N, C-alpha and C positions, 0 to 999 in steps of 0.2 A: 367630441366627437373620434377624433384619432386614438383617442386614449381607451376607449370601448371596442373599438376593432383591434387593440393592443391586447388588452384583456381575454377577449374573446378566441382571440387564436391561441393564447398561452393555456387557455382550462381549454382548448381542443386538443395542446400537445399533451396535458396534463390527464383530459381522460382516455386518449389510447394510449400511452405510455400504461394509464392502471391497466386497462383492459387487456394489454400484451402481455405484463408481468403478472397477470393473471389466469390468462388463459396460456401461457410458457409452463406455469409453474403447476400446473397440474397435469400438462402431459412430464418434465424434465424435473421437478423440485426433489429436494434430499427428501427423504418421511421420515429420517431418521438422521442422529446425531453420528455424525461419520470422524471416524482415526482420528486425531490427538486429541478434540474436544470432547469426544465422549469417553475416550481413555480419561481426559484428566477427571470429571464429573464425575465418571465412577469410581475411580478406586478413590476420587475425595469420601465418598459417600463410603465406600467399604475402612477408609481409613484415616479417614477428617486430616489427609495431607493432599494438596494439593500436586499434584504428579504427575509422571511418563513413567518412568522406570522402575519395574521392579523387582524388588533381589533375587536371584536366581541362586548365586552360592557367594560366597567373599567376594568374589573378582569379577563375575557378572552380572547384570542388573539389564533385564532388558523392556523398551514401551509395550503393555502386551495389559489385560483387565485383571485387575488383581483381584481374592479370590482373600476369603475372609483372615484374618492371622499373617496375611502376606503383609512384606517391610516395602510401604511406598516410598521412594528418596524423592525429597521437593525438588518443581522443575525451574528451571532456569532460562529454559531453553526458549521458549513461549514469552512473547508481549502477554502481559495481564487482559487489555484494554476489551476484547472479543471475549476472552471467556469470561469476564466479568458480567456482561447484557445478557449470555448463556445461562450462570448460575444466578441471576436478579430474575428472570423469567422462572425459574424452578423455582426459587423460593418464593417468586407473588402469585404463582399460578399452583403450588402445591405441589410439586416433582409432577406435572404431567405427563402423558403418556403420552401426546401430541407435542412434547419442547420444539422439534424442530419446524414445525407446521407456523408455531408461533415466533416463532423465530425469524422465517419465512417472507411472513408477515409483517413484521418489523423494520424487516430490511425492503420490502418494495412500497414499505410509507418513508422511507430514507429516500430509497432512490427518486421517489417523485419530490420529497425536502430537496435534494441533490438538481434535481431542474429548477426547481425557482431560486436555489441561491446562482446557478449559474448564469440565469437571466440576467438577473443584476447584475454580477459580473458584465457581462456583455455590455449591459449599458452602459457600464463606469468608463470601455473602451471606444464606443459608436451606439453612434445616436440615426442609424441609418434602421430602420425598423426593416426592411424586408430580408437585409441579409441578416440582422442580428437573429430574427425566425429561422432562418436556413439552418444558422451554427446551431441553435439551439434545438432544431428536429434532428439534427445528425449526432448530438450528446443521447438527444432522450431515445433515439430510436436505432443506434452503434449496435449493431445487435449483441455484441459481448456484454453492452452493460445492460442490456435487458436478461440478458441467460446469468447474468453474478446474481441478479436479487435472487435467484430461485435456488444459491447454491447454499450449504454452508460452509462459510468463508467471511476472513473477515475483510471481503475488498470494497464492499457493498460502504460497510461505516465506516471504510479506511477515504473514500470520496466524500461521504459526505464530510467530513473531518475537514479532507487539505480544501475541498470547496468556500470552507466560513475561513478557511485561515487565510486563503486568497484575500476574498472579502473584506474581511476587514480590514486585515493590513491594508488594501486599497483605500476602504474608507476611511483610515487612520491617515493616513496619504493627504488627500487632499482635507479633511478637517481634521487636526489635532485634538479630538476629543477623547479626555479617558475612558470613556463606554468603549470607544473602538480599541485601544490597547489593551482593551482588560478581557477581549472577547477573543481579539486575535492571538495572548498570550493563554488563556482557554482552553481553543482549540489546537494550538504549539504543542501544551502539555498533555493533551489528549493523545495526539497523534503520535509522541515521543512513546506515548504507553503499548500503541497498536503497532508500531515500526521502531523499536529501539535505534534503528542508524536517522529516524527522523530529527536527532537530535543533532545532527551535523546541519543537515538544511535549515534548522532554527537558526543555529551561528551563525550559517553563510547569509537568511537574509537579514540578519542583526547587524554584522557586520559591512552587509552594501547600503543598506538604509542611513546607518551610519556615515558612511563614508561620502555617499554621494546623494542623500534623497534629507533629510534630518539628521544631524550631528547635536544629538540631547542627548545625556549621560542619565541625565533622570529619568525618559522613557525609557532605556536597557533594561538601568535598576528595576524597573516597575515590575516591567514585563520578566526580566530573570527572577522575581523574586514570586513571581504569582504562579508559571509557570515551574521554582522548587516546590513551591506546596502542594501540587497537581502528582507530581513524582515522586519525593520524599517517602510517602508511607511504601511504597512498594519496595524504593531502595530500602529501607530500616527493615521490611521482611524479610528482604536479603540477605543483610547483615547479620539478623538474626538466626537466617538456616546455614548461611556460607560463612559467616567471618569473612564477609568481604562487601564490599563497597559497588556495586553493580546492579544494573537496571536488566541489562539480558545478556545469555555470553553462548550465539550461538557463533561467531564469529569461524570458528574452526572449522564449526561444522559445514556454514556454507560457502564458505572456501574449499573445502576438499570436491564437495559433492560438483562443485561445477569447474573444478579441475582436475582431473583423474586422467586415467591412462581410456578410460573409453572414450574423452572429448566430445561429449554430447553438450550441446547451446542449452538445452534443461538439465541436462543436471543428471545426475546418476546416486541415486538411494540407498544402488546395491554394497556400494564399495563401503558405505559408513555403515552396514549392517555386518559386515564381513568382517570388518576392521574390530566392528564393538564386540564382537562375537570371541574372537582371536584373541584379544587382550587378556592379557593374564597380571597384568602388573598393580592396576590399576581399583581400587580398593572400593569396595560397598559400599561408603559410609555418603554424608550430605556434599559432599565433596564432588561426589562420581561426576554428577555433567561437565563440571567446570573441569575437571580431570581430563575429562575425556575429549571437550572442548579441545583443551591446548594437545593432545597428542592428534588431533582428527587436524589443527594448523600445522605442524609439525610435520604428517604426511601429506600434508598439498604443496609446502613448501618444499621438501624434499623432492616430488614429480615435479615441479616445476623448474628445478635447479637443473636435474635431468634431462630434461627437454626445453629450453625456454623458448627457441627457436617457434615450437608446436602451441604453446602455451598462449606467446603474443599474437601467432593467427587465430587463436584459438579464440580472443580477445576482439578482434579484429570481425570475428564470424558473430561472436554474440550481439557487436554492435549491428550491424547488417541485418541477422535476424527480428532485430528487434523492427526497424523497419520497416523490412520490407518482409522477408520467409525466410522458416529455417526450415531447410528442404529434407531434415532427418526425424523433424517433429513425429511423437508418437503418441500428442494428444487426439481425442476423439475429434474427430469432424473436423481439422485444424486447418484441412486444407478447404474448405468449403467458400468458393464462389462468393458466399453473402458473408465470410469472417473476411477471405482476403483481400478483393475490390477494393473496400472501403481502406483496410488499412493502410494498404500501399498505397493508394490515392490522397489519405490525410497527410500521409511521415511526405511525400514527394511535398505536396503546396507546403505544411510545419516546415519542412526543410528549410524551401526559398523563406520566408516567413522571418526563419531564425536569424538567417543572413543579413534580413534586413534589420532587423530585432537591435543585432549585438553594435548596432556603428553607434546608436544615442544615449546617454543616461536615462533611466526612464523606468519604470511600470515595464514595457515591453523589454526592454534589454533585460530588468532582472529572469523575468520568466523565460529569455532565452539562455540566458545565465545557469538557472535552475534547471534548466529541460538539459539539457546540454551534462551539467552536475551528475542529473540522475541516471540519465544513459551508461556515464562512462561509470557511476557507481556500481550500478547493479551487472554490467557488463562483466567485469572486477568476478563476481560471480557465480552467476548464474541467470539463463533470460526464461522467464515462461511468460504463456501469452495473457493471462490477465494482469502483467506489469505494464501494456500498452493505459489500459484504465487508468490505471494513477496519474499518467501524466494525457489524457485524454482531453483534458479540461483548459488543459496550456498550450498544447498543439491545435485547439480550433482556433483559442487565440492569435496564435500564432498566425494560424490562417487568413483571421483575418489583417494581418497587418503587412500579407499575402498581397490578400486582394484590394485592399485600401492604393498599394501602389502600383497594382493592374491599371484599378478606376483613375489616378488621377496622374500618376505617369508616362501610361502607356494608352489610355484614352480607352481601354480594352470596357466594354458596355456586355451589361447581362441582360 
């Protein structure tokens, strides 16, 4: 009987989540491809090259829609996986006029699958059905999570992948089944293809579990092989285009966007455009983006060296804004109580959970360290509102640690 009740509750959550996402998509969904995704697909159709920058002259190339005869430079800035998804839709549906609608429909269903995976993860940590349902409901109906599925953005796909990454990692920890290891590695590889910096988190995960959980070098070698098989084709593509072994090259871009005299937590794109247009020493060959990114890095480091205390202060301001509020945000509806209230409440509870989890080795400690590492890394660059979504599942599980502590040690009653 208990299983039937749980099943019904999950079905109610899934059905309600589906209806909310469909309704919201009808009002707020992107109805066309926007920004870099539209440019890259358009430029590929015109030139056969997946690229953002179109050559203007010998020393200037800008992100724009190419015209017939324009030279398009291959891009190394954008991680490829989300672009692959959009391009696959374009191929399967034969260049549909409503490509954005199809992508958003896929994202809505990915969002529902994410709910199912998160439900499985919670059950690995807790057998308390009432609390599990509450946490699952928060994840399913978290305002930004509902809204994200209706936008042309990689975040919904990324959440789906990161949940599977954690799920199969924890399953492998409980049961050393080779299938779980292969699936963990498979999703690790995909995450590296959607967020270039994820390789740091992959290595952190491997090192943590090797040192504290499972000291078996064979498992690590198998995982490395699977991940390498997934990322090597794209690295080879980049080597052919740029004569360099590189996955993505956007460190300088991100560093400068988040560390410049505007001192904005969410970063400032205007300085990127200004420097790119004014620079006259970088030739518009295939290595244009790589050389430009190196220039951005140099400019960012110059700014930081000129006022180190100001940028240290900005760094902690970014950390604060991640957990609580960015007082100078320019994002539409950022200050809506429906966004800020759950965000701040969740942060407070999960911070307590992090402190508790850090004390003892195991899955909770791993998640706490992963959470801290993520916030510290993001804050080096800039903090966007959607970054909270990437860590939302971790925060909810850390909240579970806090709740367990209050129930057991403080006799807290719900």
